[in-house]
VMD Tcl script that builds the backbone (N, CA, C; Angstrom):
set m [mol new atoms 228]
animate dup $m
set s [atomselect $m all]
$s set {name element resname resid chain x y z} {
  {N N MET 1 A -28.485 -65.845 68.086}
  {CA C MET 1 A -27.805 -65.809 69.370}
  {C C MET 1 A -28.604 -64.904 70.311}
  {N N VAL 2 A -28.736 -65.310 71.564}
  {CA C VAL 2 A -29.414 -64.540 72.608}
  {C C VAL 2 A -28.343 -64.019 73.558}
  {N N THR 3 A -28.374 -62.730 73.834}
  {CA C THR 3 A -27.469 -62.122 74.805}
  {C C THR 3 A -28.146 -62.161 76.160}
  {N N VAL 4 A -27.422 -62.599 77.181}
  {CA C VAL 4 A -27.971 -62.705 78.532}
  {C C VAL 4 A -27.140 -61.824 79.446}
  {N N ARG 5 A -27.814 -61.019 80.257}
  {CA C ARG 5 A -27.125 -60.127 81.190}
  {C C ARG 5 A -27.579 -60.440 82.623}
  {N N PHE 6 A -26.632 -60.350 83.545}
  {CA C PHE 6 A -26.889 -60.603 84.965}
  {C C PHE 6 A -26.566 -59.342 85.754}
  {N N PHE 7 A -27.377 -59.053 86.750}
  {CA C PHE 7 A -27.176 -57.840 87.535}
  {C C PHE 7 A -27.048 -58.154 89.022}
  {N N ALA 8 A -26.326 -57.261 89.711}
  {CA C ALA 8 A -26.146 -57.280 91.165}
  {C C ALA 8 A -25.659 -58.640 91.655}
  {N N SER 9 A -26.323 -59.219 92.643}
  {CA C SER 9 A -25.836 -60.454 93.257}
  {C C SER 9 A -25.827 -61.637 92.293}
  {N N LEU 10 A -26.688 -61.638 91.287}
  {CA C LEU 10 A -26.658 -62.728 90.301}
  {C C LEU 10 A -25.345 -62.720 89.529}
  {N N ARG 11 A -24.858 -61.539 89.233}
  {CA C ARG 11 A -23.568 -61.404 88.546}
  {C C ARG 11 A -22.467 -62.026 89.388}
  {N N GLU 12 A -22.500 -61.760 90.687}
  {CA C GLU 12 A -21.492 -62.308 91.591}
  {C C GLU 12 A -21.638 -63.824 91.744}
  {N N GLU 13 A -22.877 -64.296 91.899}
  {CA C GLU 13 A -23.108 -65.730 92.076}
  {C C GLU 13 A -22.676 -66.535 90.862}
  {N N LEU 14 A -22.953 -66.021 89.673}
  {CA C LEU 14 A -22.623 -66.742 88.450}
  {C C LEU 14 A -21.204 -66.462 87.964}
  {N N GLY 15 A -20.565 -65.440 88.543}
  {CA C GLY 15 A -19.177 -65.150 88.225}
  {C C GLY 15 A -18.936 -64.514 86.873}
  {N N ARG 16 A -19.974 -63.878 86.331}
  {CA C ARG 16 A -19.822 -63.207 85.038}
  {C C ARG 16 A -20.959 -62.212 84.837}
  {N N PRO 17 A -20.716 -61.169 84.049}
  {CA C PRO 17 A -21.749 -60.161 83.828}
  {C C PRO 17 A -22.726 -60.512 82.709}
  {N N ASP 18 A -22.291 -61.416 81.808}
  {CA C ASP 18 A -23.165 -61.737 80.690}
  {C C ASP 18 A -22.802 -63.088 80.094}
  {N N ALA 19 A -23.622 -63.518 79.148}
  {CA C ALA 19 A -23.395 -64.791 78.468}
  {C C ALA 19 A -24.108 -64.729 77.123}
  {N N ARG 20 A -23.851 -65.715 76.308}
  {CA C ARG 20 A -24.542 -65.841 75.026}
  {C C ARG 20 A -25.059 -67.274 74.929}
  {N N VAL 21 A -26.269 -67.393 74.379}
  {CA C VAL 21 A -26.908 -68.693 74.220}
  {C C VAL 21 A -27.401 -68.799 72.786}
  {N N GLU 22 A -27.184 -69.928 72.187}
  {CA C GLU 22 A -27.693 -70.166 70.835}
  {C C GLU 22 A -29.220 -70.238 70.890}
  {N N ALA 23 A -29.886 -69.436 70.073}
  {CA C ALA 23 A -31.350 -69.420 70.042}
  {C C ALA 23 A -31.866 -70.688 69.373}
  {N N GLU 24 A -32.960 -71.216 69.932}
  {CA C GLU 24 A -33.608 -72.389 69.357}
  {C C GLU 24 A -35.103 -72.139 69.284}
  {N N ALA 25 A -35.749 -72.785 68.350}
  {CA C ALA 25 A -37.196 -72.641 68.194}
  {C C ALA 25 A -37.906 -73.035 69.487}
  {N N GLY 26 A -38.853 -72.212 69.891}
  {CA C GLY 26 A -39.635 -72.500 71.089}
  {C C GLY 26 A -38.959 -72.168 72.399}
  {N N MET 27 A -37.789 -71.559 72.354}
  {CA C MET 27 A -37.044 -71.232 73.577}
  {C C MET 27 A -37.788 -70.188 74.403}
  {N N THR 28 A -37.729 -70.355 75.729}
  {CA C THR 28 A -38.341 -69.407 76.661}
  {C C THR 28 A -37.274 -68.827 77.582}
  {N N VAL 29 A -37.669 -67.834 78.361}
  {CA C VAL 29 A -36.761 -67.250 79.358}
  {C C VAL 29 A -36.272 -68.329 80.318}
  {N N ALA 30 A -37.164 -69.215 80.749}
  {CA C ALA 30 A -36.769 -70.296 81.658}
  {C C ALA 30 A -35.730 -71.210 81.010}
  {N N ASP 31 A -35.871 -71.476 79.716}
  {CA C ASP 31 A -34.883 -72.289 79.004}
  {C C ASP 31 A -33.520 -71.609 78.982}
  {N N VAL 32 A -33.517 -70.301 78.770}
  {CA C VAL 32 A -32.263 -69.548 78.773}
  {C C VAL 32 A -31.584 -69.690 80.136}
  {N N TRP 33 A -32.351 -69.507 81.209}
  {CA C TRP 33 A -31.784 -69.644 82.552}
  {C C TRP 33 A -31.189 -71.039 82.742}
  {N N ASP 34 A -31.911 -72.074 82.326}
  {CA C ASP 34 A -31.409 -73.443 82.478}
  {C C ASP 34 A -30.058 -73.620 81.795}
  {N N ARG 35 A -29.901 -73.038 80.640}
  {CA C ARG 35 A -28.660 -73.214 79.881}
  {C C ARG 35 A -27.477 -72.482 80.503}
  {N N ILE 36 A -27.723 -71.326 81.117}
  {CA C ILE 36 A -26.592 -70.537 81.616}
  {C C ILE 36 A -26.308 -70.757 83.100}
  {N N SER 37 A -27.187 -71.444 83.804}
  {CA C SER 37 A -27.032 -71.551 85.252}
  {C C SER 37 A -26.498 -72.893 85.725}
  {N N ALA 38 A -26.105 -73.757 84.812}
  {CA C ALA 38 A -25.584 -75.077 85.172}
  {C C ALA 38 A -26.583 -75.861 86.022}
  {N N GLY 39 A -27.859 -75.753 85.678}
  {CA C GLY 39 A -28.888 -76.534 86.347}
  {C C GLY 39 A -29.438 -75.962 87.636}
  {N N ARG 40 A -28.974 -74.792 88.040}
  {CA C ARG 40 A -29.517 -74.174 89.255}
  {C C ARG 40 A -30.936 -73.712 88.987}
  {N N PRO 41 A -31.838 -73.907 89.933}
  {CA C PRO 41 A -33.203 -73.410 89.722}
  {C C PRO 41 A -33.226 -71.875 89.748}
  {N N LEU 42 A -34.107 -71.312 88.952}
  {CA C LEU 42 A -34.276 -69.856 88.940}
  {C C LEU 42 A -34.951 -69.445 90.232}
  {N N PRO 43 A -34.308 -68.599 91.043}
  {CA C PRO 43 A -34.941 -68.147 92.281}
  {C C PRO 43 A -36.282 -67.477 91.981}
  {N N GLY 44 A -37.276 -67.766 92.797}
  {CA C GLY 44 A -38.627 -67.271 92.562}
  {C C GLY 44 A -38.761 -65.765 92.578}
  {N N ASN 45 A -37.851 -65.086 93.243}
  {CA C ASN 45 A -37.978 -63.636 93.356}
  {C C ASN 45 A -37.151 -62.869 92.322}
  {N N VAL 46 A -36.553 -63.573 91.370}
  {CA C VAL 46 A -35.749 -62.917 90.341}
  {C C VAL 46 A -36.662 -62.387 89.244}
  {N N LEU 47 A -36.395 -61.162 88.810}
  {CA C LEU 47 A -37.140 -60.575 87.703}
  {C C LEU 47 A -36.385 -60.842 86.401}
  {N N ALA 48 A -37.140 -61.010 85.326}
  {CA C ALA 48 A -36.531 -61.206 84.014}
  {C C ALA 48 A -37.117 -60.187 83.049}
  {N N ALA 49 A -36.302 -59.790 82.098}
  {CA C ALA 49 A -36.751 -58.867 81.056}
  {C C ALA 49 A -36.229 -59.363 79.712}
  {N N VAL 50 A -37.051 -59.191 78.688}
  {CA C VAL 50 A -36.635 -59.461 77.317}
  {C C VAL 50 A -36.735 -58.146 76.564}
  {N N ASN 51 A -35.620 -57.719 76.023}
  {CA C ASN 51 A -35.565 -56.457 75.276}
  {C C ASN 51 A -36.175 -55.297 76.076}
  {N N LEU 52 A -35.774 -55.233 77.344}
  {CA C LEU 52 A -36.139 -54.146 78.272}
  {C C LEU 52 A -37.577 -54.182 78.753}
  {N N ASN 53 A -38.317 -55.259 78.503}
  {CA C ASN 53 A -39.694 -55.402 78.995}
  {C C ASN 53 A -39.752 -56.567 79.972}
  {N N TYR 54 A -40.293 -56.324 81.177}
  {CA C TYR 54 A -40.396 -57.393 82.166}
  {C C TYR 54 A -41.350 -58.470 81.678}
  {N N VAL 55 A -40.937 -59.723 81.889}
  {CA C VAL 55 A -41.700 -60.880 81.418}
  {C C VAL 55 A -41.618 -61.994 82.452}
  {N N ASP 56 A -42.394 -63.059 82.234}
  {CA C ASP 56 A -42.290 -64.230 83.111}
  {C C ASP 56 A -41.437 -65.301 82.430}
  {N N GLY 57 A -41.210 -66.388 83.113}
  {CA C GLY 57 A -40.329 -67.437 82.618}
  {C C GLY 57 A -40.811 -68.131 81.361}
  {N N GLY 58 A -42.093 -68.057 81.075}
  {CA C GLY 58 A -42.638 -68.707 79.894}
  {C C GLY 58 A -42.606 -67.857 78.642}
  {N N HIS 59 A -42.069 -66.644 78.770}
  {CA C HIS 59 A -42.033 -65.733 77.620}
  {C C HIS 59 A -41.086 -66.262 76.550}
  {N N PRO 60 A -41.495 -66.230 75.283}
  {CA C PRO 60 A -40.618 -66.715 74.218}
  {C C PRO 60 A -39.406 -65.809 73.995}
  {N N VAL 61 A -38.330 -66.433 73.567}
  {CA C VAL 61 A -37.076 -65.737 73.286}
  {C C VAL 61 A -36.605 -66.160 71.899}
  {N N GLY 62 A -36.148 -65.199 71.121}
  {CA C GLY 62 A -35.693 -65.513 69.776}
  {C C GLY 62 A -34.311 -64.962 69.484}
  {N N ASP 63 A -33.835 -65.296 68.320}
  {CA C ASP 63 A -32.525 -64.856 67.879}
  {C C ASP 63 A -32.436 -63.330 67.902}
  {N N GLY 64 A -31.369 -62.794 68.483}
  {CA C GLY 64 A -31.162 -61.356 68.563}
  {C C GLY 64 A -31.741 -60.707 69.811}
  {N N ASP 65 A -32.498 -61.456 70.615}
  {CA C ASP 65 A -33.072 -60.892 71.844}
  {C C ASP 65 A -32.011 -60.733 72.923}
  {N N GLU 66 A -32.303 -59.828 73.855}
  {CA C GLU 66 A -31.487 -59.670 75.058}
  {C C GLU 66 A -32.350 -60.042 76.250}
  {N N VAL 67 A -31.859 -60.953 77.065}
  {CA C VAL 67 A -32.559 -61.381 78.275}
  {C C VAL 67 A -31.735 -60.899 79.461}
  {N N ALA 68 A -32.393 -60.257 80.410}
  {CA C ALA 68 A -31.707 -59.768 81.610}
  {C C ALA 68 A -32.369 -60.356 82.850}
  {N N PHE 69 A -31.547 -60.729 83.823}
  {CA C PHE 69 A -32.039 -61.270 85.087}
  {C C PHE 69 A -31.620 -60.331 86.210}
  {N N PHE 70 A -32.601 -59.948 87.046}
  {CA C PHE 70 A -32.396 -58.998 88.133}
  {C C PHE 70 A -32.825 -59.623 89.459}
  {N N PRO 71 A -31.961 -59.624 90.464}
  {CA C PRO 71 A -32.399 -60.070 91.794}
  {C C PRO 71 A -33.238 -58.958 92.431}
  {N N PRO 72 A -34.000 -59.299 93.461}
  {CA C PRO 72 A -34.765 -58.249 94.132}
  {C C PRO 72 A -33.829 -57.225 94.762}
  {N N VAL 73 A -34.270 -55.997 94.798}
  {CA C VAL 73 A -33.467 -54.917 95.352}
  {C C VAL 73 A -34.154 -54.391 96.606}
  {N N THR 74 A -33.363 -54.209 97.648}
  {CA C THR 74 A -33.887 -53.613 98.871}
  {C C THR 74 A -33.070 -52.395 99.209}
  {N N GLY 75 A -33.622 -51.560 99.968}
  {CA C GLY 75 A -32.889 -50.370 100.361}
  {C C GLY 75 A -33.669 -49.602 101.410}
  {N N GLY 76 A -33.093 -48.563 101.858}
  {CA C GLY 76 A -33.789 -47.831 102.895}
  {C C GLY 76 A -33.575 -46.358 102.798}
}
mol reanalyze $m
mol bondsrecalc $m
mol representation Tube
mol addrep $m
């Protein structure tokens, strides 16, 4: 099982703070997003992390991993 966490505006857009996805052989971060987003494309400016390390959408994901999605942050 892969634990998925959403932060800031992504949490609000998806209506939940986290999700779980059944791990499959060859699964990537992009595959995880496809499964939890109901077919919405991953915004190009969203950051992803696997087990607290920033990665790109092609990064492999396995059973027991945690995937987190972060929208860009601005401030002043």
